[in-house]
N, C-alpha and C positions, 0 to 999 in steps of 0.2 A: 175157582178154588179160593179158600180163605187165605189171607196173606201171612207171610212170615213176620212174626212180631220181633222187633229190633230194638236194641238198646245201644247208644253211642256213649262209651266211656271216654272222657277227656273231651267233651262236647264244646268247651269254651275256647280251646286252644286253636291255633290255625289249622292243624291237620284235622281237628275234630270238627271245626265249623265246616269244612269242605264236604263232609259227609252229608249235611242237611239238604243242599240242593242236590246233590246226587241221588238221594233218596225221595225228593218231592215228587209227589204223584207217581211213585214208582208202582208199576202193575202187580208185582210179585211180593214186595216188602212194604210194612208201614213202621214208623217209628212210634214206639209207645213210651220210651223214657230217655232222659239225657241225664249223664252223671258227669260230675267235675269234682275239683278238690274241694275241701272243706270251706274255702274262701268263698265258693259259689253255691255250695250247697243250701238249700232252703229258700233260694232267691228264685224269681221268674227268670228264664232264660235270657230275655231282652235285658231286664235289670242286671243280671249277672255280667253282662257285656258292657254295661255303661259306666264309664268313668264317673265316681260320685263327685269328683271337683269340677270336671270340666262339662260333665253331661254329653261327653262324645261317646258315640257308639263304636266299640272296637271290634267291628265286624269287618274281616279281611278278605271276603270272598268277592268275585266280580258279580255274581248273581245275587239277587235279594235275599234276605233272610225269609224263609217260608212262613207264612202268617201263623200256622199251626204251631210253630215252635216258640213264637214270642212269649207266650204265658204259660208254658210248659214248666213246672218246677223241677229245678235242678236237684237231682239226688247226690249222695255221696257214693262213692264206689262200692261201699260194703253195705249198701241198704237196698240193693236192687230187687224187685219183685221176680226172683229166679222163676218161680213156677208159671210165670205168665209170658217168659220171654223164650223165644226159639233161635235167636242169633245175637251176638254181641260183637259189635265193631269197637277196637280200642284204638285210641290215638293218644297215648301217654308215653312219658320217658321210658327208656329201657329198665331202669331199676324198678319203676313202679310197676311196669308190665311183668317184671320176673316175679313179683309178689302176688299180683291179683289175677293174672291170666289163667294160672293153674286152677285157681279156686273156681273161676267160672267154668272152665273147660271140664269139670268134674261132671257138670250138668248139661252145658249146651256148647256148641260150636262157637270158636271165638276166632275172628279175623282181625290180625293186628298190623299197625303200621310200625311197629317197633321192632328192634333188631334182637331183642332179648332171647328169643328161642330160634333165630335164623339158622343157627349153626348146630343145633341138635341133630343127632343122627335120624331120629324118627320124626322129624318135622319138615315138610315140604315147603319150598318158596315159590308160589306161583306167579306166573305172568299170563294174564288171560290169552288163551289161544296158542301159547308157546311151548308149555311143559305140562299140560294138564294130564298126560300120561302118568305123572307122578302121584295121581290121586290114591292109588293103592296103599301108599305110604300113611295116610289117614287111619286105615284099619290096623295096621302095624302099631300106630300111637296108640290108639285106643286100647288095643289088646295089652301092650307094654305097660300102660299107665293106669288101666281099670277105670278109664273115664268113659262117660256117656257122650260127651262132646269131644272137641280136640281144639288144637291151636294151630293155625297156619297164618304165617306172616306174609306179606308182600315184600319185595326186595327193597334194598336202598333204590331212592328215585333215580340215581346215575346208573346204577346197574341195569335198571328197567329197559332203557333204550338200547344199550349196548348188547345184553344178552338176547334181547328180541331180535335185534338186526343180525346176530351171529347164528341164530337157530337156522334159517333158510340156507345159509352157506354151509353149516355143518352137516345138514341132511344131504344136500346136493353135491358138494366137494369134498367134504371133510375139512377139519381145522388143525393147524399146528400151533401157529403163535398169534398173539393179538397184541397190539400196542394201541392205547387209546390216550388221548388228551381231552379233558373236559373244559368246557366253558360254562360254568354253572350259575343259574339265576339266582338271584338275591332271596326270593321266596323260599328257597330250600334251606336258608339258614335261620329261618323263623324270626320273630320280633325281638326276642330277648332270650339270650344276650344278642344273637345274631350278628350282623356286619354293621357297625356304627356307619352312618351316613357319610361323615367326611372321610372315613378310611377307603371306600370306594370309589368317591368323585375323583376323576383324572387318574384312575389307579386299576389295578388288578391284583388279587389276592392270590398268591401262588401256592397256598397250601390250605387243605380243609382236614381238620383233625379226624383220623382213622378212616378218612372216605376211601383212599385208594385201596386199603387191606380189605375193606367191606366189598368193593367192586371186584377185586381179584378172586376174592373167595367165594362169593355169592355166584359169579358168572359160571364157574366151574361146577358148581352144584346144580344150578337151574339147567345147564346143558348136559348133565350127566344122565346116567341110565339107571331106571328102576329095575332092579332084578334081585330075587331072593330076599325080599323083605327090606332092602335097603338101596339107597342112592349111591352109585359109584360116580365120583365126581369125572367130569371130561377131562381127558388127558391132554390138555393145552396149557400152554404157557400164555398167561395175561399179564400185562405190564401196564399199569394206569397212573397217569399224572392228573391230579384234579384240581382246578382252579376256580375261583368265584370272579364273576364279571358284572358289570353294571347293567344287567337286564333283569327286569321283573320277573317274568315267568319263561320257562322254557329252557331245558339244557341242552346245549349244543356240544357234539363230541366228534373230533377228528380221529378216525378209526383206520388202522393199518392191519391188514390179515395176511397171514401166510396159509395159503389153502392147501388142502392134501393133494389136489391135482389142478393143472392149470385150467384157468376158466376166462373167458372173453368178458368184456364189459356187458355186452348183450345178454350172455348168459347169466350173469350175476343180476342184471336188472330183471330178468325174467324169474329167477329164483325168488326174489323179493315180491314182485307182484302176483306170482301164482301160489304163494304160501298162504296156509290157513283156511283153505277153501271149505274142508269139513267142519271146523269149528263156526265158522262164519255162516254156514248153512243152518245152524240152530236158531239163528236170528234172535239171540237173546237180547234183552232190552237195551243194555248199555254197549252192545257191540257196534263197532264201526262198520261201514261197507267194505273197508279193506284194512288189513293189519298194517300194510305199508303203503306209503305214497311215494313215487320215485319222481324226481324232478330232473329234466334235461338241462334247464337253465343253470349255468355255471354260478349265478348269483344267489341261488336257493339251495337249502333252506334258510330262512332268516327267521329268528323268534318272533318278531313283531308282526310278520306277514304269514306265518305258517303254523304257530302253535296251536291255533284253535280249529284246525281243519280236522273234519270228521269228530267234532266235539272234544278235541284234544286226546282222541283214543287211538289214534294211528301214529306210527313212528314215520317220520318224514325223512326221506333218504335223497342227497344229492351229492353231485361231484364224484361220481363212481370213475375210477381210473385205474389202470395197472400200476403197479408199484415195482420198480426195478432193483430195489434194495432187499426185498424179501423173496424167498423161493416161492413161486406161484403166486406173487404179491398182488393184491387189490387194496385200494384205499378209498374211503368215502366219508362224507359227512353226515351226520344224522342229527335230528331234533326231535326231542320228546317232551312232552308238557309234564313237568315234574309234580305239579299240583293236580292234575287230572289222572292221566295213565298212571303216573308215578306215586299217587297218593289214594284219595278217597274213591275216586270214580273207578280206578283199577281195582280196589278192593271189593267194590260193589260188583263188578263184572265177575270177579272170582266167585263171590257168593252167588251170582246167578247160575254159574256152571255148577256149583255144588248143589244147588236146589234141583236144577235140571237132572242131575244124577243122585238125587234123593239122599245126599249126605247132610242137607239140612231140611229138615221137614217141619211142619206145624205140629207142635205137641198137643195132647189132650189137656 
């Protein structure tokens, strides 16, 4: 089949850079254009990332820059060749996304890393393999807004691991309450303004602006029910405390759950390990062999050891125990890769499912 033609908007930022290796040699998609702010527009991509004073390449991804991107001219966000594009990934700040994404969505699908539209009633927030049954909301959105395309954002990267881990428990046992404390990687803060190096050394940052509110609100929506053209948020109480720690990549979260019915540790393990078989059977290009990996070793998961398991696309679970302070209580520690599953690679996986379902197609 002819490949889906993709443009990445915000391609010079950290989140935007992550899309390039995620789409390198992709069997279904090809990047035909890159766009960024006026400061970078008109330059070759590699030139736009090179500091003119120090000649340092500001490439912040573990994988090397794909060779095809180096000499690609960076466009401005308002000069995209829309008649040649089938899909746009955006990796821009929320205020910019609010302006440009609806313009794009009039013509083509938009998958976003920004929070700008996450809380709109007709906009789904997808986690690959977790809530793809919300796909019908895209039809509602198109009808409501008169668009040929649509906007669907991925969640906040901290929400991703939490909501994903709760889905098997919700389906198997029911959920009442969730309490979560995160220990989030530095890469989630970006480079500028980000977390200043001397602030995090010998330290922990106990507050991340607006993070807790995002986690609580998005989790209820992702775990909600799509019915009668809308999503009814899950009737669960979610309480989050979000902190920043001196780890490069990988968000660790300590989770306490009050289940709808009592379940043993072994039942909870099985719920994780057996979840998502139908989705995984599709064998989409970016799908992991399993959505969850469960450790019995009480010293796992650890970011340095576990974040890249299955290409960073599985949620790693460990220390599953009963909790006596909550009704039908279970507690565990999870690790999810914030710059892979929680960012570009997760967005690419969402696109793959939407291509499979013909919501994203090659236009004539």
